[in-house]
TIVEXVO-545700 format. One record per atom (N, C-alpha, C): residue in three letters; x, y, z. Coordinates in steps of 0.02 Angstrom, whole numbers, padded with zeros to 5 digits, always signed. Last residue first. Layout:
% residues N
alaXYZ ...
***
This chain:
% residues 284
unk+00711+00758-00803 unk+00738+00745-00874 unk+00761+00678-00885 unk+00566+00737-00706 unk+00640+00733-00709 unk+00661+00720-00779 unk+00433+00738-00715 unk+00465+00803-00730 unk+00535+00799-00729 unk+00390+00629-00680 unk+00384+00633-00745 unk+00413+00695-00767 unk+00406+00635-00534 unk+00457+00599-00578 unk+00450+00607-00647 unk+00290+00712-00509 unk+00356+00736-00496 unk+00412+00702-00534 unk+00194+00620-00532 unk+00192+00683-00576 unk+00271+00712-00562 unk+00219+00527-00439 unk+00226+00503-00509 unk+00238+00564-00553 unk+00191+00594-00327 unk+00256+00563-00335 unk+00269+00551-00406 unk+00059+00618-00337 unk+00100+00672-00342 unk+00169+00658-00352 unk+00001+00495-00341 unk-00011+00537-00399 unk+00049+00591-00404 unk+00035+00452-00215 unk+00060+00409-00273 unk+00052+00453-00335 unk-00044+00538-00138 unk+00025+00539-00134 unk+00059+00508-00189 unk-00176+00506-00176 unk-00153+00576-00197 unk-00073+00573-00188 unk-00179+00385-00128 unk-00185+00388-00205 unk-00160+00466-00224 unk-00175+00409+00009 unk-00127+00369-00020 unk-00123+00381-00104 unk-00289+00483+00024 unk-00224+00518+00039 unk-00172+00473+00004 unk-00399+00386-00014 unk-00388+00453-00040 unk-00314+00483-00032 unk-00332+00217+00010 unk-00359+00277+00037 unk-00357+00344-00011 unk-00377+00091-00118 unk-00327+00125-00073 unk-00354+00195-00048 unk-00484-00055-00083 unk-00467+00007-00115 unk-00414+00045-00078 unk-00569-00210-00109 unk-00500-00178-00089 unk-00499-00108-00120 unk-00741-00201-00086 unk-00681-00206-00124 unk-00620-00179-00099 unk-00804-00267+00066 unk-00800-00220+00021 unk-00736-00228-00018 unk-00847-00449+00082 unk-00837-00377+00107 unk-00824-00330+00054 unk-00742-00582+00017 unk-00794-00551+00052 unk-00787-00478+00071 unk-00614-00625-00026 unk-00668-00646-00066 unk-00736-00613-00039 unk-00450-00559-00029 unk-00515-00562+00005 unk-00567-00575-00040 unk-00300-00587-00041 unk-00356-00598-00087 unk-00417-00606-00059 unk-00228-00555+00075 unk-00229-00622+00060 unk-00298-00633+00015 unk-00180-00427+00094 unk-00248-00439+00122 unk-00271-00510+00116 unk-00075-00418+00017 unk-00059-00410+00080 unk-00121-00432+00124 unk-00142-00429-00115 unk-00095-00482-00095 unk-00086-00476-00016 unk-00197-00310-00119 unk-00238-00374-00121 unk-00203-00423-00094 unk-00090-00229-00109 unk-00146-00222-00059 unk-00180-00285-00055 unk-00034-00249-00231 unk+00005-00263-00172 unk-00044-00267-00116 unk-00137-00192-00313 unk-00121-00269-00320 unk-00086-00290-00262 unk-00124-00061-00276 unk-00182-00095-00258 unk-00170-00166-00265 unk+00000-00026-00331 unk+00002-00024-00257 unk-00066-00066-00239 unk-00038-00043-00460 unk+00015-00085-00443 unk+00012-00086-00358 unk-00128+00063-00475 unk-00156-00003-00476 unk-00099-00059-00456 unk-00041+00172-00461 unk-00094+00159-00410 unk-00119+00081-00411 unk+00035+00154-00575 unk+00078+00147-00507 unk+00020+00139-00452 unk-00051+00164-00676 unk-00005+00099-00671 unk+00019+00103-00597 unk-00106+00299-00654 unk-00149+00228-00658 unk-00109+00170-00641 unk+00005+00366-00678 unk-00034+00364-00609 unk-00078+00307-00600 unk+00031+00336-00808 unk+00071+00314-00759 unk+00047+00320-00687 unk-00074+00410-00871 unk-00073+00332-00875 unk-00026+00308-00820 unk-00031+00535-00840 unk-00103+00514-00813 unk-00098+00427-00814 unk+00087+00545-00905 unk+00084+00544-00835 unk+00017+00517-00798 unk+00111+00548-01042 unk+00080+00486-01019 unk+00072+00484-00942 unk+00189+00657-01063 unk+00124+00660-01096 unk+00081+00594-01063 unk+00308+00622-00994 unk+00267+00680-00972 unk+00194+00673-01008 unk+00356+00511-01077 unk+00344+00512-01000 unk+00306+00563-00970 unk+00395+00505-01200 unk+00328+00517-01192 unk+00303+00516-01108 unk+00535+00489-01200 unk+00501+00545-01232 unk+00433+00556-01219 unk+00550+00364-01145 unk+00567+00423-01110 unk+00540+00480-01134 unk+00421+00244-01177 unk+00480+00282-01196 unk+00488+00344-01158 unk+00373+00100-01087 unk+00359+00170-01096 unk+00419+00211-01108 unk+00406-00022-01061 unk+00399-00004-01123 unk+00381+00073-01139 unk+00430-00030-00920 unk+00488-00044-00952 unk+00466-00017-01031 unk+00287-00039-00876 unk+00332+00020-00863 unk+00397+00024-00901 unk+00247-00163-00931 unk+00216-00096-00962 unk+00269-00041-00938 unk+00326-00251-00861 unk+00331-00246-00926 unk+00305-00185-00965 unk+00266-00225-00728 unk+00339-00202-00742 unk+00351-00203-00821 unk+00140-00278-00745 unk+00145-00203-00723 unk+00221-00175-00746 unk+00167-00407-00782 unk+00137-00361-00826 unk+00142-00287-00814 unk+00213-00443-00651 unk+00257-00447-00706 unk+00234-00402-00765 unk+00097-00431-00574 unk+00162-00386-00557 unk+00206-00384-00615 unk+00031-00540-00637 unk+00009-00473-00643 unk+00062-00427-00622 unk+00112-00648-00593 unk+00101-00635-00666 unk+00076-00565-00678 unk+00089-00648-00457 unk+00162-00626-00480 unk+00158-00622-00560 unk-00043-00671-00446 unk-00018-00609-00418 unk+00051-00595-00461 unk-00036-00802-00485 unk-00075-00766-00526 unk-00050-00686-00504 unk+00041-00863-00387 unk+00074-00868-00448 unk+00027-00808-00491 unk-00049-00838-00271 unk+00023-00803-00262 unk+00051-00805-00343 unk-00141-00927-00306 unk-00158-00854-00316 unk-00097-00813-00309 unk-00087-01048-00297 unk-00109-01031-00362 unk-00117-00957-00366 unk-00051-01050-00165 unk+00001-01052-00210 unk-00024-01032-00274 unk-00179-01057-00110 unk-00132-01002-00091 unk-00078-01001-00141 unk-00214-01181-00154 unk-00249-01123-00182 unk-00203-01062-00169 unk-00123-01272-00090 unk-00121-01268-00164 unk-00158-01197-00190 unk-00178-01253+00042 unk-00092-01231+00015 unk-00102-01228-00057 unk-00338-01202+00034 unk-00290-01255+00040 unk-00226-01221+00021 unk-00445-01100+00142 unk-00402-01113+00085 unk-00349-01165+00084 unk-00589-01138+00234 unk-00527-01113+00239 unk-00493-01137+00167 unk-00749-01060+00193 unk-00704-01113+00208 unk-00634-01098+00197 unk-00859-00967+00188 unk-00793-00944+00222 unk-00740-01000+00235 unk-00940-00951+00025 unk-00934-00979+00096 unk-00862-00952+00127 unk-00927-00915-00099 unk-00994-00912-00072 unk-00996-00939+00002 unk-00802-00932-00144 unk-00827-00866-00154 unk-00896-00858-00123 unk-00789-01073-00130 unk-00761-01035-00079 unk-00785-00962-00083 unk-00841-01113-00255 unk-00881-01122-00190 unk-00855-01087-00133 unk-00734-01086-00339 unk-00798-01045-00348 unk-00847-01050-00280 unk-00647-01198-00292 unk-00634-01127-00289 unk-00693-01079-00289 unk-00726-01304-00337 unk-00720-01295-00264 unk-00696-01222-00243 unk-00705-01279-00474 unk-00778-01279-00445 unk-00772-01274-00368 unk-00570-01300-00495 unk-00598-01234-00504 unk-00672-01219-00474 unk-00466-01378-00384 unk-00532-01387-00422 unk-00558-01327-00432 unk-00287-01385-00408 unk-00351-01342-00375 unk-00407-01365-00414 unk-00154-01415-00451 unk-00194-01461-00419 unk-00260-01431-00379 unk-00085-01321-00524 unk-00076-01314-00449 unk-00124-01365-00413 unk-00121-01351-00653 unk-00056-01350-00631 unk-00044-01347-00560 unk-00255-01329-00644 unk-00231-01399-00650 unk-00158-01405-00640 unk-00266-01195-00633 unk-00297-01236-00583 unk-00267-01305-00588 unk-00203-01163-00760 unk-00165-01145-00697 unk-00198-01186-00634 unk-00297-01196-00846 unk-00229-01230-00856 unk-00195-01215-00789 unk-00402-01105-00830 unk-00409-01169-00803 unk-00350-01215-00799 unk-00356-00934-00772 unk-00355-00990-00822 unk-00363-01062-00798 unk-00470-00837-00687 unk-00408-00870-00694 unk-00403-00935-00731 unk-00608-00802-00702 unk-00562-00773-00750 unk-00489-00809-00749 unk-00771-00855-00683 unk-00696-00867-00666 unk-00650-00855-00719 unk-00922-00827-00638 unk-00874-00803-00683 unk-00801-00825-00649 unk-01033-00824-00554 unk-01017-00887-00583 unk-00964-00870-00637 unk-01051-00727-00471 unk-01093-00726-00526 unk-01084-00787-00576 unk-00964-00758-00376 unk-01034-00763-00355 unk-01082-00757-00414 unk-00849-00731-00440 unk-00860-00800-00419 unk-00934-00810-00407 unk-00852-00591-00437 unk-00857-00623-00509 unk-00877-00695-00485 unk-00841-00567-00294 unk-00908-00544-00334 unk-00905-00585-00402 unk-00704-00622-00280 unk-00769-00649-00244 unk-00834-00628-00282 unk-00617-00568-00363 unk-00625-00637-00365 unk-00687-00659-00337 unk-00569-00440-00387 unk-00641-00447-00396 unk-00655-00526-00388 unk-00433-00435-00383 unk-00473-00387-00330 unk-00541-00414-00327 unk-00402-00513-00491 unk-00385-00527-00429 unk-00415-00494-00367 unk-00455-00423-00589 unk-00479-00491-00591 unk-00465-00522-00515 unk-00385-00304-00579 unk-00456-00301-00570 unk-00482-00379-00549 unk-00253-00349-00621 unk-00269-00332-00556 unk-00338-00330-00535 unk-00272-00380-00751 unk-00268-00435-00716 unk-00268-00417-00641 unk-00305-00249-00797 unk-00360-00297-00802 unk-00350-00350-00748 unk-00180-00198-00791 unk-00242-00165-00741 unk-00290-00220-00746 unk-00112-00272-00877 unk-00085-00268-00804 unk-00149-00246-00762 unk-00177-00243-01001 unk-00178-00317-00972 unk-00164-00308-00895 unk-00145-00100-01007 unk-00214-00128-01005 unk-00218-00193-00973 unk-00007-00104-01025 unk-00034-00081-00963 unk-00109-00098-00958 unk-00003-00158-01157 unk+00021-00199-01099 unk-00006-00171-01040 unk-00055-00049-01222 unk-00080-00125-01225 unk-00057-00159-01173 unk+00036+00053-01188 unk-00036+00058-01180 unk-00075-00013-01167 unk+00163+00003-01248 unk+00147+00015-01173 unk+00078+00011-01148 unk+00127-00004-01383 unk+00139-00070-01346 unk+00135-00060-01264 unk+00110+00136-01394 unk+00061+00097-01404 unk+00061+00024-01377 unk+00238+00177-01376 unk+00191+00196-01324 unk+00133+00152-01334 unk+00310+00159-01489 unk+00313+00103-01440 unk+00260+00113-01383 unk+00301+00260-01564 unk+00251+00213-01584 unk+00262+00158-01526 unk+00300+00424-01486 unk+00338+00362-01507 unk+00287+00305-01510 unk+00222+00533-01452 unk+00265+00535-01510 unk+00288+00471-01530 unk+00046+00567-01400 unk+00110+00529-01385 unk+00159+00543-01456 unk-00099+00608-01301 unk-00060+00626-01348 unk+00022+00586-01339 unk-00210+00581-01231 unk-00149+00603-01197 unk-00103+00636-01243 unk-00295+00538-01333 unk-00313+00590-01296 unk-00246+00623-01256 unk-00229+00421-01363 unk-00242+00471-01418 unk-00260+00539-01383 unk-00225+00351-01257 unk-00168+00376-01281 unk-00180+00425-01330 unk-00359+00291-01253 unk-00341+00343-01211 unk-00277+00384-01224 unk-00360+00190-01359 unk-00400+00256-01364 unk-00379+00306-01322 unk-00272+00108-01286 unk-00260+00130-01359 unk-00298+00187-01377 unk-00353+00077-01168 unk-00278+00114-01168 unk-00260+00138-01234 unk-00453+00006-01222 unk-00466+00075-01183 unk-00402+00113-01182 unk-00383-00111-01267 unk-00426-00064-01318 unk-00443+00015-01285 unk-00353-00159-01147 unk-00303-00132-01193 unk-00327-00084-01248 unk-00479-00198-01097 unk-00437-00142-01070 unk-00378-00119-01105 unk-00558-00278-01171 unk-00594-00232-01111 unk-00552-00193-01083 unk-00472-00335-01257 unk-00523-00307-01277 unk-00564-00261-01225 unk-00365-00389-01185 unk-00348-00348-01231 unk-00410-00308-01259 unk-00435-00478-01099 unk-00403-00429-01071 unk-00391-00371-01127 unk-00475-00582-01205 unk-00520-00531-01162 unk-00489-00480-01132 unk-00342-00619-01229 unk-00395-00596-01287 unk-00445-00549-01250 unk-00301-00676-01111 unk-00277-00614-01140 unk-00317-00575-01197 unk-00378-00799-01100 unk-00392-00731-01059 unk-00365-00666-01079 unk-00306-00869-01199 unk-00380-00850-01211 unk-00399-00797-01163 unk-00179-00868-01137 unk-00184-00840-01206 unk-00259-00817-01225 unk-00206-00942-01025 unk-00191-00874-01012 unk-00198-00837-01083 unk-00342-01051-01058 unk-00270-01040-01053 unk-00266-00966-01040 unk-00487-01064-01038 unk-00441-01129-01035 unk-00368-01104-01024 unk-00603-00977-00942 unk-00546-00972-00998 unk-00494-01028-00982 unk-00768-00953-00917 unk-00711-00994-00909 unk-00657-00979-00957 unk-00880-00888-00965 unk-00874-00880-00896 unk-00811-00929-00872 unk-00962-00815-01095 unk-00900-00852-01085 unk-00884-00832-01008 unk-01072-00741-01129 unk-01074-00808-01154 unk-01011-00849-01142 unk-01063-00614-01074 unk-01125-00640-01080 unk-01125-00719-01095 unk-00926-00571-01082 unk-00954-00586-01016 unk-01020-00618-01028 unk-00909-00540-01217 unk-00889-00605-01196 unk-00914-00622-01126 unk-00967-00412-01223 unk-01010-00466-01247 unk-00990-00536-01224 unk-00852-00346-01175 unk-00908-00351-01135 unk-00951-00397-01155 unk-00775-00367-01302 unk-00756-00395-01240 unk-00812-00404-01187 unk-00855-00287-01390 unk-00847-00361-01402 unk-00825-00399-01340 unk-00834-00158-01337 unk-00904-00199-01336 unk-00904-00275-01353 unk-00710-00143-01359 unk-00725-00136-01289 unk-00792-00169-01287 unk-00698-00157-01507 unk-00666-00204-01465 unk-00689-00205-01390 unk-00761-00043-01542 unk-00794-00107-01561 unk-00763-00162-01520 unk-00681+00054-01492 unk-00748+00051-01468 unk-00782-00010-01484 unk-00562+00028-01565 unk-00563+00020-01494 unk-00627+00018-01464 unk-00602+00057-01696 unk-00595-00014-01683 unk-00595-00024-01605 unk-00595+00196-01709 unk-00664+00157-01698 unk-00654+00087-01678 unk-00467+00280-01603 unk-00501+00232-01663 unk-00564+00197-01653 unk-00475+00457-01576 unk-00485+00386-01547 unk-00503+00335-01604 unk-00405+00591-01608 unk-00427+00535-01657 unk-00432+00468-01630 unk-00476+00733-01540 unk-00431+00667-01526 unk-00452+00609-01571 unk-00563+00822-01580 unk-00498+00849-01572 unk-00451+00779-01559 unk-00675+00762-01628 unk-00660+00810-01660 unk-00591+00832-01654 unk-00699+00670-01523 unk-00671+00640-01580 unk-00652+00702-01629 unk-00772+00745-01434 unk-00700+00726-01410 unk-00663+00702-01477 unk-00898+00747-01487 unk-00855+00807-01476 unk-00780+00798-01469 unk-00930+00618-01477 unk-00923+00652-01543 unk-00883+00706-01538 unk-00944+00605-01337 unk-00893+00560-01375 unk-00874+00594-01451 unk-01055+00685-01311 unk-00991+00702-01278 unk-00927+00660-01327 unk-01149+00611-01395 unk-01132+00692-01406 unk-01062+00700-01368 unk-01155+00503-01313 unk-01133+00495-01386 unk-01117+00567-01404 unk-01205+00558-01196 unk-01142+00528-01191 unk-01113+00521-01261 unk-01336+00589-01243 unk-01298+00646-01214 unk-01223+00623-01211 unk-01382+00507-01392 unk-01369+00510-01327 unk-01331+00573-01302 unk-01363+00514-01537 unk-01430+00533-01508 unk-01433+00537-01436 unk-01244+00568-01659 unk-01267+00545-01602 unk-01331+00562-01570 unk-01192+00589-01800 unk-01266+00599-01780 unk-01278+00559-01717 unk-01070+00565-01849 unk-01082+00629-01822 unk-01144+00642-01815 unk-01018+00441-01865 unk-01062+00475-01928 unk-01075+00544-01918 unk-00986+00410-01748 unk-00927+00407-01803 unk-00956+00438-01862 unk-01112+00404-01682 unk-01053+00442-01660 unk-01002+00457-01712 unk-01170+00297-01747 unk-01193+00368-01760 unk-01144+00422-01734 unk-01091+00193-01699 unk-01094+00197-01769 unk-01118+00278-01791 unk-01124+00203-01565 unk-01051+00219-01592 unk-01052+00227-01664 unk-01255+00160-01568 unk-01238+00235-01559 unk-01171+00249-01576 unk-01243+00027-01601 unk-01276+00074-01650 unk-01258+00144-01634 unk-01180-00009-01473 unk-01142-00021-01544 unk-01178+00025-01596 unk-01281+00013-01394 unk-01226+00057-01390 unk-01178+00051-01456 unk-01372-00082-01437 unk-01390-00020-01437 unk-01328+00031-01435 unk-01303-00198-01412 unk-01323-00188-01478 unk-01338-00112-01480 unk-01294-00192-01271 unk-01234-00180-01307 unk-01251-00165-01385 unk-01428-00214-01247 unk-01401-00148-01227 unk-01342-00138-01258 unk-01444-00343-01296 unk-01483-00290-01324 unk-01449-00222-01310 unk-01364-00418-01204 unk-01348-00413-01275 unk-01381-00359-01302 unk-01408-00321-01062 unk-01371-00379-01091 unk-01357-00364-01168 unk-01480-00222-00982 unk-01500-00235-01053 unk-01463-00295-01088 unk-01478-00203-00854 unk-01427-00175-00892 unk-01441-00175-00967 unk-01550-00273-00749 unk-01580-00229-00792 unk-01533-00176-00848 unk-01407-00275-00652 unk-01479-00302-00661 unk-01520-00249-00697 unk-01252-00269-00731 unk-01302-00245-00687 unk-01372-00271-00697 unk-01159-00318-00822 unk-01149-00335-00745 unk-01207-00313-00702 unk-01193-00281-00947 unk-01184-00355-00935 unk-01172-00371-00861 unk-01204-00149-00939 unk-01261-00186-00988 unk-01245-00267-00964 unk-01097-00100-00880 unk-01157-00109-00838 unk-01211-00147-00882 unk-01007-00090-00986 unk-00991-00135-00936 unk-01054-00152-00900 unk-01061+00025-01052 unk-01060-00045-01083 unk-01048-00102-01031 unk-01037+00117-00955 unk-01113+00102-00961 unk-01109+00043-01010 unk-00895+00120-00940 unk-00937+00105-00882 unk-01007+00077-00900 unk-00859+00159-01069 unk-00839+00100-01042 unk-00881+00072-00983 unk-00919+00283-01070 unk-00939+00241-01120 unk-00915+00173-01091 unk-00834+00345-00963 unk-00909+00336-00954 unk-00933+00286-00995 unk-00714+00352-01030 unk-00718+00314-00961 unk-00793+00295-00951 unk-00736+00450-01126 unk-00718+00381-01146 unk-00731+00329-01086 unk-00770+00559-01054 unk-00819+00532-01092 unk-00807+00459-01107 unk-00659+00579-00982 unk-00722+00566-00945 unk-00768+00528-00983 unk-00574+00605-01091 unk-00561+00553-01053 unk-00614+00526-01008 unk-00635+00738-01119 unk-00630+00685-01170 unk-00618+00619-01134 unk-00606+00812-01014 unk-00677+00807-01034 unk-00679+00742-01080 unk-00466+00817-01022 unk-00505+00789-00959 unk-00572+00776-00982 unk-00439+00889-01128 unk-00421+00812-01127 unk-00457+00776-01071 unk-00483+01007-01087 unk-00514+00983-01149 unk-00492+00905-01147 unk-00405+01038-00966 unk-00483+01028-00966 unk-00504+00995-01028 unk-00261+00926-00942 unk-00293+00993-00958 unk-00367+00983-00976 unk-00249+00804-00806 unk-00265+00830-00879 unk-00287+00902-00887 unk-00266+00762-00679 unk-00203+00804-00698 unk-00199+00824-00768 unk-00384+00692-00671 unk-00386+00773-00653 unk-00313+00806-00655 unk-00352+00569-00693 unk-00391+00609-00748 unk-00379+00683-00732 unk-00324+00520-00570 unk-00263+00532-00622 unk-00287+00570-00683 unk-00446+00511-00505 unk-00387+00559-00482 unk-00331+00573-00532 unk-00515+00418-00579 unk-00531+00483-00578 unk-00480+00524-00557 unk-00464+00278-00574 unk-00440+00328-00620 unk-00452+00399-00612 unk-00531+00221-00470 unk-00460+00241-00452 unk-00441+00284-00506 unk-00698+00270-00459 unk-00640+00237-00499 unk-00579+00269-00473 unk-00822+00288-00405 unk-00767+00275-00361 unk-00710+00250-00389 unk-00929+00328-00484 unk-00903+00256-00486 unk-00853+00239-00436 unk-00933+00473-00470 unk-00983+00426-00428 unk-00960+00362-00423 unk-00833+00506-00562 unk-00828+00522-00493 unk-00865+00474-00448 unk-00903+00461-00682 unk-00832+00441-00668 unk-00817+00447-00589 unk-01015+00542-00672 unk-01021+00465-00680 unk-00948+00437-00660 unk-00960+00672-00676 unk-01001+00649-00623 unk-01008+00572-00618 unk-00904+00662-00817 unk-00862+00685-00752 unk-00893+00655-00685 unk-01019+00640-00892 unk-00968+00590-00892 unk-00919+00603-00824 unk-01176+00679-00799 unk-01115+00698-00843 unk-01057+00653-00843 unk-01329+00605-00804 unk-01269+00610-00774 unk-01214+00630-00813 unk-01447+00581-00868 unk-01428+00656-00855 unk-01365+00661-00828 unk-01452+00462-01000 unk-01431+00475-00933 unk-01420+00560-00926 unk-01570+00365-01092 unk-01535+00422-01088 unk-01517+00439-01009 unk-01587+00206-01178 unk-01593+00249-01112 unk-01544+00306-01109 unk-01678+00203-01334 unk-01617+00202-01291 unk-01617+00239-01231 
***
């Protein structure tokens, strides 16, 4: 099994993740735990996205390592970090299995017929992460679990719309095929646009606007689900939501770019959003 000398915190920072700055709001013990969880998500995602990542065999190795983590006998440095986090924070084993299962879907599924089908994927690769993360953040109200699950879907839909170009060049199309039919857009022609600079049709623009509207709706549903009693403990999660909602707005403003660097928010803007969200969480 490949061992990495990179610490979870360094890996999170190096990845350029929007999440990194929200994690800095946490106390030291929680911050170390969430860095370990994020790093696990990063390495299993790399198994299917990066050349030489190991594919199915890599996922199998990490699945076996998670078994050892929960048995108290991890072999990798990251596994040891996760085992240490589990002593304090009861992250569900099911979440780790779901995350791996979601990444495994990327090996054999590159089209989704309906939004319900896509939602299964989103719940595995994103909602499962949220349900593990809130055990680190700590919460009092059971409805916070619904918030975490819905927030995961909102974040993943945002990622999908930001990454249309690179995903398309890998042959992956996450937008539901039923939506392509509804708007009269040929999905294969859309994929071809991720490899060329051909102009978009009116129908394609309408399709993308519809998908963005759905993502905004999930952000709003997540916001409405967060119980008032858990607003302070979920401040890091809320920073993620607010930042990703702003990122979604930027993707829309730039008309869903398919080429060039990924759409990102500037560090000052992320810091301002984090500060504003933190201050709002302190309001009784």
